[in-house]
Phi, psi and omega in degrees: 000124184287151169244119191224153168247113180264117187246159171083350183272158165277127187241131176274098177264169179305330181272357178129186181275123178221152171279114191209159170275130175247119183245147174215150180216136179053037175082005184236140175289133184238154183282338184247158180290155182246355170103356179240101188271142172232123182277115179247033174303133182094001181239163178239129180253125185232156175302146176300149182281130175255111185262113186285339186197116176213132176243017177294349180289344186302320183291338177284329182277325183212089182295328175226158181303126178094345182273075188232029191284323188237083183292325181297318178296321178296318180292324178294320176295320178297319181298326177297320178293317178303312182297320179295340178263007177083012182271122181254338172230123185235123174264112181271121188264114183241130179283149154237109192219159172297346181292337177070193180061232179290355176245014179270168183297318183296316179294318179300320179302317179293319181296311183296322178293322179293321177299314181299319184281328183280335187305325181289344184260000182237168181271316178297139178281107180266124176237172186232146173236131173269123173260106192251124177283123192294340184272003178277065187299332182291346182262353188299314186299322184267358187294316180304318180293321179295318179298318178297319180294319180285339186075031181264127182243019185213121181234134173240130182268132182233155169219098182256011175296137178280073189302320183299313181291322178294321179294325182273359179077018179265152177289136176297148174294149178060027183300312185297318179294319178296318180298319179298315179296326182277351182074028179239160170289154178306322181293316180294322179294318178296317179299321179295317179298319179297317180298320177293317180300321183290346177261015185304324183293341181276344189294313183304315180295323178295320177293323178300331178275318186289314189300317176299327177296316180291322178298321180295337177274358181080020182277132174286137184230137178226157172252156186239133174060043175299134183252339184223161176294329179293319178298316179297321179295323178298315180295318180299322180297339178266001182088013179267098194253006177251122179258105184264120176055053177304144186274337187229159177295324180299317180292319180294318178298319180296319179295309182298317182297332180268001180086012176283158175276136179247120184246128178238167182269134176299322177300331176300320178291312184297321180281346184084014179161172180292143179290343179242021172083013179277194184303140177280126178295326180298315178299318182294319179295317180299329179275355179080020184263350186264128179273322187202154173248143178240160181290333184060257184249007187215105186295330178289347189290325181304311178300313182297319181297315181299315181291325177295322178296323177293313182298327181279354180076016180281324179221156166280175185299319181298316181291317181292314182290332176298333178292341180241007180227279183293325179299302179296327177298319180293322179303319182270003180070026181269083186285352182268005183209176177112337173214176187254038177280151176305140181096345178276162173302144177279069175255112182206162180238138176251119180251140169292123186296328183281308182273338184062022173277154179285123179262327181203151175227133177239135175233122183059032179080002179251146178289123172253339177204140175203136185212143171077210190295336182296336180298326178297327180295319184276321187269321183276000000 
C-alpha cells in the first residue's frame, strides 16, 4: 500500500477547494507529509463517491438469461466499472421479489454470498442492499436471520405489484415477459400476483412487527417511491427513516421536515427529470431537500450529476460533491469516509481539471483505477 504526498492539485477539503498537499499513509489521510511526492498539478482531488444504491451490476452477473455461472468474476468486472466511475464505496441493490428469476430469493442468496466473499478480493468497498417486496409475507419470519447470514445491513421496502390492474381484473402489463423470467406460465404468475394482492390488508401489521426487529439489529431501513406525506409518516413510525426516490414533492417535504434522509437518483439529474415522470431531483436539490444522490441504474451518473449541478449554478462544488460523498456516507453512518479530513480513509478521485474526466481512483489508499498520462506521475 503506497504512502504518498500529492502536491500541486486543487483539493476539495471540508473547508472548501484549496491548492494543498494531500498526504496519506497506510490507507488513512494524515496531516503531515510522508516524504514521497507526486505532482498532480492540473488535477482536482475529490472525496471518493459513496454510492447508496446501484443495480447496474446485474448485467455483469447475467448478461443473458441463464448466464449466471460465475458471480465472482461478474462482481470483479463490476468493480472495475465502479472504480472507473470514481465510486469507492458501492451499495449493490438486489431484489427479493415475487418477480422471481434474477429477483427471486434463490438468486439473491447467491448474490449476497458472492458480495460477501468477493469483497476481500477487490479494492472498492462492496456492500449490499436488500430490496424487499412487502407482500412476500411468507418470508417475514425468517428475514432477520437471513440478513444476518448474508451480512446485509441495509433494507429498502418496495411494493411493485400493479394493484390497480389486479383490483380491476385487468391483466398486468408485461405479464408474459415477467412470467418467462420467473420460470412460470403466465397463468401461474398472474395467479401468484393476485394471491399476494389479496393479502394486502395483512402487510401493515406484518411490517409493524418486522421493522423493530431489523432496527434492533442496527439495519438501515428505507422506503421506496413514497407518493404521499401520510405514507412517509407510516414508514417513519416504524423506524424507516430513509426516503428513497420519493415520487412527489409532498412526500419529499414530509421526509425532509421530519429529519429523514431523502435519496434521489443521479440519472434523474443528468436527464433533467425522472424517466417515468416523477419528481425532479434538480428541483428537490434546489429547495435543499435532497440528502444524497445514488447511481440507481447508471454508474457514470453521480460524477456527471454533481458537475452538472455546479455548471447550472444550483450548488457550489462542495455542496454538489457532498451529495455523492459526505451525504451518502452520513446516511449509512460511515463516519470514516465522505471527506478528505485527516483520519479518514484515503478514498479519493483524481479528475483532470480541463476535461473533468476521472484519471485515477483510490480506495483505502490503494489504486482501484488509473488511466492515461496520470500514471506517469505516480509510477515515473
